[in-house]
KOLKE-614321 format. One record per residue (C-alpha): x, z negated, y; residue number from 1. Coordinates in Angstrom, 1 decimal, always signed. Example, Ala and Ser with C-alpha at 12.3 -4.5 7.8 and 13.67 -1.06 7.14 Angstrom:
<site <+12.3 -7.8 -4.5> 1>
<site <+13.7 -7.1 -1.1> 2>
// end
This chain:
<site <+91.3 -84.5 +66.6> 1>
<site <+88.7 -85.6 +69.2> 2>
<site <+89.3 -89.1 +70.4> 3>
<site <+86.5 -91.6 +69.9> 4>
<site <+84.4 -92.2 +73.0> 5>
<site <+85.2 -95.2 +75.1> 6>
<site <+82.5 -97.8 +75.0> 7>
<site <+81.5 -98.8 +78.5> 8>
<site <+79.5 -101.8 +79.8> 9>
<site <+77.8 -100.9 +83.2> 10>
<site <+77.2 -103.9 +85.4> 11>
<site <+74.9 -103.4 +88.4> 12>
<site <+72.2 -100.7 +88.5> 13>
<site <+71.8 -100.0 +92.1> 14>
<site <+72.4 -96.6 +93.6> 15>
<site <+76.0 -96.3 +92.6> 16>
<site <+75.7 -98.2 +89.3> 17>
<site <+73.0 -95.8 +88.1> 18>
<site <+74.9 -92.8 +89.2> 19>
<site <+78.0 -94.0 +87.3> 20>
<site <+75.9 -94.8 +84.3> 21>
<site <+74.5 -91.2 +84.4> 22>
<site <+78.1 -89.9 +84.6> 23>
<site <+79.0 -91.8 +81.4> 24>
<site <+76.0 -90.4 +79.6> 25>
<site <+76.9 -86.9 +80.6> 26>
<site <+80.6 -87.2 +79.5> 27>
<site <+81.2 -87.1 +75.7> 28>
<site <+84.3 -89.2 +76.3> 29>
<site <+82.1 -92.2 +77.0> 30>
<site <+79.5 -94.2 +75.1> 31>
<site <+77.2 -96.7 +76.9> 32>
<site <+77.7 -100.0 +75.2> 33>
<site <+75.2 -101.8 +77.4> 34>
<site <+73.7 -102.2 +80.8> 35>
<site <+73.7 -105.4 +83.0> 36>
<site <+71.5 -106.2 +86.0> 37>
<site <+70.1 -109.4 +87.3> 38>
<site <+66.5 -107.9 +87.2> 39>
<site <+64.7 -105.2 +85.3> 40>
<site <+64.8 -101.8 +87.1> 41>
<site <+63.3 -98.5 +86.1> 42>
<site <+65.8 -96.3 +84.2> 43>
<site <+66.1 -92.5 +84.4> 44>
<site <+65.2 -90.6 +81.2> 45>
<site <+68.9 -90.2 +80.3> 46>
<site <+69.3 -94.0 +80.0> 47>
<site <+66.0 -94.7 +78.4> 48>
<site <+66.3 -96.8 +75.3> 49>
<site <+69.1 -99.0 +76.7> 50>
<site <+68.2 -102.7 +77.1> 51>
<site <+69.1 -104.3 +80.4> 52>
<site <+70.9 -107.6 +79.9> 53>
<site <+70.9 -110.2 +82.7> 54>
<site <+74.3 -111.8 +82.2> 55>
<site <+77.6 -110.0 +82.6> 56>
<site <+79.7 -112.8 +80.9> 57>
<site <+77.3 -112.9 +77.9> 58>
<site <+77.2 -109.1 +77.6> 59>
<site <+81.0 -108.9 +77.8> 60>
<site <+81.4 -111.5 +75.0> 61>
<site <+78.7 -110.0 +72.8> 62>
<site <+79.4 -106.2 +73.2> 63>
<site <+83.2 -106.3 +73.5> 64>
<site <+83.4 -103.0 +75.6> 65>
<site <+86.6 -101.0 +76.1> 66>
<site <+85.7 -100.3 +79.7> 67>
<site <+83.6 -102.3 +82.2> 68>
<site <+82.1 -100.5 +85.2> 69>
<site <+81.4 -103.1 +87.9> 70>
<site <+78.9 -102.0 +90.5> 71>
<site <+77.5 -105.3 +91.5> 72>
<site <+77.5 -106.9 +95.0> 73>
<site <+81.0 -107.3 +96.5> 74>
<site <+81.3 -111.0 +96.1> 75>
<site <+81.2 -110.7 +92.3> 76>
<site <+83.7 -107.8 +92.0> 77>
<site <+86.9 -109.9 +91.6> 78>
<site <+85.6 -112.5 +89.2> 79>
<site <+83.9 -109.9 +86.9> 80>
<site <+87.0 -107.6 +87.0> 81>
<site <+89.4 -110.4 +86.0> 82>
<site <+86.9 -111.6 +83.3> 83>
<site <+86.8 -108.1 +81.9> 84>
<site <+90.5 -107.4 +81.8> 85>
<site <+91.3 -110.8 +80.3> 86>
<site <+88.8 -109.9 +77.6> 87>
<site <+90.8 -106.7 +76.9> 88>
<site <+88.7 -104.1 +78.8> 89>
<site <+89.8 -101.6 +81.3> 90>
<site <+87.9 -101.7 +84.6> 91>
<site <+86.3 -99.4 +87.1> 92>
<site <+85.1 -101.4 +90.1> 93>
<site <+83.2 -100.1 +93.1> 94>
<site <+84.7 -100.6 +96.5> 95>
<site <+85.5 -102.9 +98.1> 96>
<site <+87.7 -104.3 +95.4> 97>
<site <+87.0 -107.9 +96.6> 98>
<site <+85.8 -109.8 +99.6> 99>
<site <+89.2 -111.4 +100.4> 100>
<site <+92.8 -110.0 +100.2> 101>
<site <+93.8 -112.9 +98.0> 102>
<site <+91.1 -112.0 +95.5> 103>
<site <+92.0 -108.3 +95.6> 104>
<site <+95.7 -109.2 +94.9> 105>
<site <+94.5 -111.5 +92.0> 106>
<site <+92.6 -108.6 +90.4> 107>
<site <+95.6 -106.2 +90.7> 108>
<site <+98.0 -108.9 +89.3> 109>
<site <+95.6 -109.4 +86.4> 110>
<site <+95.6 -105.6 +85.6> 111>
<site <+99.4 -105.5 +85.6> 112>
<site <+99.7 -108.7 +83.5> 113>
<site <+97.2 -107.5 +80.9> 114>
<site <+98.3 -103.9 +80.8> 115>
<site <+94.8 -102.7 +81.7> 116>
<site <+93.7 -99.7 +83.8> 117>
<site <+92.0 -100.6 +87.1> 118>
<site <+90.3 -97.8 +89.1> 119>
<site <+88.7 -98.6 +92.4> 120>
<site <+85.7 -96.5 +93.6> 121>
<site <+87.3 -94.5 +96.3> 122>
<site <+85.1 -91.5 +95.6> 123>
<site <+86.5 -89.4 +98.4> 124>
<site <+89.8 -89.2 +96.5> 125>
<site <+88.0 -87.0 +94.0> 126>
<site <+86.4 -84.7 +96.5> 127>
<site <+88.1 -81.3 +96.8> 128>
<site <+87.2 -80.9 +100.5> 129>
<site <+88.6 -84.3 +101.4> 130>
<site <+91.7 -83.5 +99.4> 131>
<site <+92.0 -80.4 +101.5> 132>
<site <+91.5 -82.3 +104.7> 133>
<site <+94.3 -84.7 +103.8> 134>
<site <+96.6 -81.9 +102.8> 135>
<site <+96.0 -79.9 +106.0> 136>
<site <+96.5 -83.0 +108.1> 137>
<site <+99.8 -83.8 +106.4> 138>
<site <+101.0 -80.2 +106.9> 139>
<site <+100.5 -80.6 +110.6> 140>
<site <+102.7 -83.7 +110.7> 141>
<site <+102.3 -87.0 +112.6> 142>
<site <+102.0 -89.2 +114.5> 143>
<site <+98.2 -88.9 +114.2> 144>
<site <+95.0 -89.9 +116.0> 145>
<site <+92.2 -90.7 +113.5> 146>
<site <+88.7 -90.5 +114.8> 147>
<site <+86.1 -91.4 +112.1> 148>
<site <+82.7 -92.9 +111.8> 149>
<site <+79.6 -93.1 +109.5> 150>
<site <+76.5 -94.6 +111.2> 151>
<site <+73.3 -94.7 +109.2> 152>
<site <+69.8 -94.8 +110.8> 153>
<site <+68.3 -96.6 +107.8> 154>
<site <+64.7 -97.7 +107.2> 155>
<site <+62.5 -98.7 +104.3> 156>
<site <+64.3 -99.0 +101.0> 157>
<site <+67.7 -97.9 +102.5> 158>
<site <+67.5 -100.6 +105.2> 159>
<site <+66.6 -103.2 +102.5> 160>
<site <+69.7 -102.1 +100.6> 161>
<site <+71.9 -102.4 +103.7> 162>
<site <+70.5 -105.9 +104.4> 163>
<site <+71.3 -107.0 +100.9> 164>
<site <+74.9 -105.6 +101.2> 165>
<site <+75.3 -107.6 +104.5> 166>
<site <+74.6 -110.8 +102.7> 167>
<site <+78.3 -110.6 +101.7> 168>
<site <+80.0 -107.6 +103.5> 169>
<site <+79.9 -106.1 +107.0> 170>
<site <+79.5 -102.3 +107.4> 171>
<site <+83.1 -101.8 +108.7> 172>
<site <+84.4 -103.4 +105.5> 173>
<site <+82.0 -101.9 +103.0> 174>
<site <+82.2 -98.3 +104.3> 175>
<site <+85.4 -98.6 +106.3> 176>
<site <+87.7 -99.0 +103.2> 177>
<site <+86.9 -95.3 +102.3> 178>
<site <+88.0 -93.9 +105.7> 179>
<site <+90.9 -96.3 +106.3> 180>
<site <+92.1 -95.2 +102.9> 181>
<site <+92.1 -91.6 +104.1> 182>
<site <+94.1 -92.6 +107.1> 183>
<site <+96.7 -94.3 +105.0> 184>
<site <+97.0 -91.4 +102.6> 185>
<site <+97.7 -89.0 +105.6> 186>
<site <+100.2 -91.1 +107.5> 187>
<site <+101.9 -93.1 +104.6> 188>
<site <+103.0 -95.5 +107.4> 189>
<site <+102.4 -99.2 +107.3> 190>
<site <+99.6 -100.6 +109.4> 191>
<site <+100.9 -103.1 +112.0> 192>
<site <+97.9 -104.4 +114.0> 193>
<site <+94.1 -104.2 +113.9> 194>
<site <+91.4 -104.9 +116.5> 195>
<site <+87.7 -105.1 +115.8> 196>
<site <+84.4 -105.6 +117.7> 197>
<site <+80.9 -105.9 +116.4> 198>
<site <+77.4 -106.8 +117.4> 199>
<site <+74.3 -108.1 +115.6> 200>
<site <+71.5 -105.8 +116.5> 201>
<site <+68.7 -107.2 +114.2> 202>
<site <+67.1 -110.6 +113.6> 203>
<site <+66.7 -109.6 +110.0> 204>
<site <+70.3 -110.3 +109.1> 205>
<site <+72.2 -113.6 +109.1> 206>
<site <+73.3 -115.1 +112.5> 207>
<site <+76.9 -114.8 +111.5> 208>
<site <+76.7 -111.1 +110.4> 209>
<site <+76.7 -107.9 +112.4> 210>
<site <+75.3 -104.5 +111.5> 211>
<site <+77.4 -102.5 +114.0> 212>
<site <+81.2 -102.6 +114.0> 213>
<site <+84.2 -100.7 +115.3> 214>
<site <+87.8 -101.1 +114.3> 215>
<site <+91.1 -99.9 +115.8> 216>
<site <+94.3 -99.8 +113.7> 217>
<site <+97.9 -99.0 +114.8> 218>
<site <+100.5 -97.8 +112.3> 219>
<site <+104.3 -98.2 +112.2> 220>
<site <+104.9 -94.5 +112.9> 221>
<site <+102.8 -94.6 +116.1> 222>
<site <+99.6 -93.3 +114.6> 223>
<site <+96.4 -94.8 +115.8> 224>
<site <+92.9 -94.7 +114.4> 225>
<site <+89.4 -95.9 +114.9> 226>
<site <+86.4 -96.3 +112.6> 227>
<site <+82.8 -97.1 +113.5> 228>
<site <+79.9 -98.1 +111.2> 229>
<site <+76.4 -99.1 +112.1> 230>
<site <+73.4 -99.6 +109.8> 231>
<site <+69.7 -100.0 +110.6> 232>
<site <+66.6 -98.6 +112.1> 233>
<site <+68.0 -98.8 +115.6> 234>
<site <+71.0 -96.6 +115.0> 235>
<site <+71.4 -93.3 +116.7> 236>
<site <+71.4 -90.0 +114.9> 237>
<site <+73.7 -88.5 +117.6> 238>
<site <+77.4 -88.1 +116.5> 239>
<site <+76.8 -90.3 +113.5> 240>
<site <+79.4 -88.4 +111.4> 241>
<site <+82.8 -87.8 +113.1> 242>
<site <+85.9 -87.0 +111.0> 243>
<site <+88.8 -85.8 +113.2> 244>
<site <+92.6 -85.9 +112.5> 245>
<site <+94.7 -85.0 +115.6> 246>
<site <+98.4 -84.5 +115.7> 247>
<site <+100.9 -83.0 +118.2> 248>
<site <+100.5 -79.6 +116.4> 249>
<site <+96.7 -79.5 +116.3> 250>
<site <+93.8 -81.0 +114.6> 251>
<site <+91.7 -80.9 +111.4> 252>
<site <+88.0 -81.7 +111.7> 253>
<site <+84.9 -81.8 +109.5> 254>
<site <+82.0 -79.9 +111.1> 255>
<site <+78.7 -81.5 +110.0> 256>
<site <+75.5 -79.6 +109.4> 257>
<site <+73.4 -80.2 +112.6> 258>
<site <+70.3 -80.8 +110.4> 259>
<site <+71.9 -83.5 +108.3> 260>
<site <+70.4 -87.0 +108.2> 261>
<site <+72.5 -90.1 +108.5> 262>
<site <+70.9 -92.0 +105.6> 263>
<site <+71.1 -89.0 +103.1> 264>
<site <+73.8 -90.1 +100.6> 265>
<site <+74.9 -86.5 +100.0> 266>
<site <+75.6 -86.2 +103.8> 267>
<site <+78.2 -88.9 +103.4> 268>
<site <+80.4 -86.7 +101.2> 269>
<site <+79.4 -83.1 +101.9> 270>
<site <+81.8 -81.5 +104.4> 271>
<site <+80.1 -78.2 +105.2> 272>
<site <+83.0 -76.7 +107.1> 273>
<site <+86.6 -77.8 +107.8> 274>
<site <+87.9 -76.6 +111.2> 275>
<site <+91.7 -76.2 +111.5> 276>
<site <+93.0 -75.9 +115.1> 277>
<site <+96.7 -75.3 +115.9> 278>
<site <+98.0 -76.3 +119.3> 279>
<site <+100.7 -73.6 +119.6> 280>
<site <+100.3 -71.2 +122.5> 281>
<site <+101.8 -67.8 +123.3> 282>
<site <+103.7 -66.5 +126.4> 283>
<site <+100.4 -66.2 +128.3> 284>
<site <+99.5 -69.8 +127.6> 285>
<site <+96.6 -68.8 +125.3> 286>
<site <+96.4 -70.2 +121.8> 287>
<site <+98.6 -68.2 +119.4> 288>
<site <+96.0 -68.3 +116.6> 289>
<site <+92.2 -68.7 +116.5> 290>
<site <+90.7 -71.8 +114.9> 291>
<site <+90.3 -71.3 +111.1> 292>
<site <+87.0 -72.3 +109.6> 293>
<site <+87.2 -73.1 +105.9> 294>
<site <+83.8 -73.1 +104.3> 295>
<site <+83.4 -75.5 +101.5> 296>
<site <+80.8 -73.6 +99.4> 297>
<site <+79.7 -75.0 +96.0> 298>
<site <+81.2 -78.4 +96.8> 299>
<site <+80.1 -81.3 +94.6> 300>
<site <+77.1 -83.4 +95.6> 301>
<site <+76.8 -87.2 +95.1> 302>
<site <+76.2 -87.1 +91.3> 303>
<site <+78.8 -84.5 +90.7> 304>
<site <+81.3 -86.6 +92.6> 305>
<site <+80.5 -89.6 +90.4> 306>
<site <+81.0 -87.4 +87.4> 307>
<site <+84.4 -86.4 +88.7> 308>
<site <+85.4 -90.0 +89.4> 309>
<site <+84.5 -91.2 +86.0> 310>
<site <+86.3 -88.2 +84.4> 311>
<site <+89.4 -89.5 +86.2> 312>
<site <+88.8 -93.0 +84.8> 313>
<site <+88.8 -91.4 +81.3> 314>
<site <+91.9 -89.4 +82.1> 315>
<site <+93.7 -92.5 +83.4> 316>
<site <+93.0 -94.4 +80.2> 317>
<site <+93.7 -91.7 +77.7> 318>
<site <+96.8 -90.3 +79.5> 319>
<site <+98.1 -93.6 +80.6> 320>
<site <+98.3 -92.6 +84.3> 321>
<site <+100.4 -94.8 +86.6> 322>
<site <+97.8 -96.5 +88.9> 323>
<site <+100.2 -98.7 +90.8> 324>
<site <+100.0 -96.7 +94.1> 325>
<site <+96.2 -96.5 +93.6> 326>
<site <+95.9 -100.2 +93.3> 327>
<site <+98.2 -101.0 +96.2> 328>
<site <+96.4 -98.6 +98.4> 329>
<site <+93.1 -100.3 +97.6> 330>
<site <+94.5 -103.7 +98.7> 331>
<site <+96.0 -102.2 +101.9> 332>
<site <+92.8 -100.5 +103.1> 333>
<site <+90.9 -103.7 +102.3> 334>
<site <+93.5 -105.8 +104.2> 335>
<site <+93.0 -103.6 +107.3> 336>
<site <+89.2 -103.8 +107.2> 337>
<site <+89.1 -107.5 +106.6> 338>
<site <+91.6 -108.0 +109.5> 339>
<site <+89.1 -106.0 +111.6> 340>
<site <+86.3 -108.3 +110.4> 341>
<site <+88.4 -111.3 +111.4> 342>
<site <+89.1 -109.8 +114.8> 343>
<site <+85.3 -109.3 +115.3> 344>
<site <+84.7 -113.0 +114.6> 345>
<site <+87.7 -114.4 +116.5> 346>
<site <+88.0 -112.0 +119.4> 347>
<site <+91.8 -111.7 +118.7> 348>
<site <+94.0 -108.8 +117.7> 349>
<site <+95.3 -109.3 +114.2> 350>
<site <+99.0 -108.6 +113.4> 351>
<site <+99.5 -107.4 +109.8> 352>
// end
């Protein structure tokens, strides 16, 4: 027998919220129970006919959904997630899980106490190419050097979105949780210390916010990593996308399309080519094997990735997947990025 579709309330209709809503519409395992946004926004044809409600608490009480998809600004994630789970709903919440470690831990504790599924929007975990990058890196063995960034030369509507995000969250937290999560999946070692630096490059953001940031993290196994993120019209398009994992036995790198643009959302996930380099040399000192170029043809774009992510949410609910490691990883990556943010603001290295 076919299971009844899961009724989902989608809160937040920005870029990610709309993409997730379209994923629910396309998947027969879901049924849209309602849409929530603080203001009216144009809806794509697939969502036409759904009213947009202004209040999440009121919609939750009225519609009694089985799943809440929370894609609002970061400072509301924790309260909305807890509210939803205490009302009996499972939760998908966009990253970052919260704006403080204490709030992130509160959300995870609520999920466990209420027996609800909690999936956090680490979209790269559902990307076949990133799964391959992680597997190849782990095969090389550590300790590792992680070199990663995602700078975005944004203007117009994209810059307006970035400024809105920076009302609550800095770039190295908002984007950094993705790539720090990748580091943690590869090394499995505990982070021990974090250092961060940042700079406010625009008068259009609050005096206590910065739109360029850089973090450095050290792990218990000796692995080290850095992540860099900058948003705004002043950012450089040069080397805006660096994804390297280096170990004593070689390195794995993503080779980006030279024509890619930094504010193109598909650029953030498309990998183009993975280059595998092995450090072993022969008797003559030359490399024993040539670099291997793994073409990632037919890889998913942004909407297809959202479809895959929500298919996982459905699977987690219906098959009762154990999400304890998933939730703990989300808290850990957030802890690292928030420690970097603290370091930026205090000028001190943070011991974890």
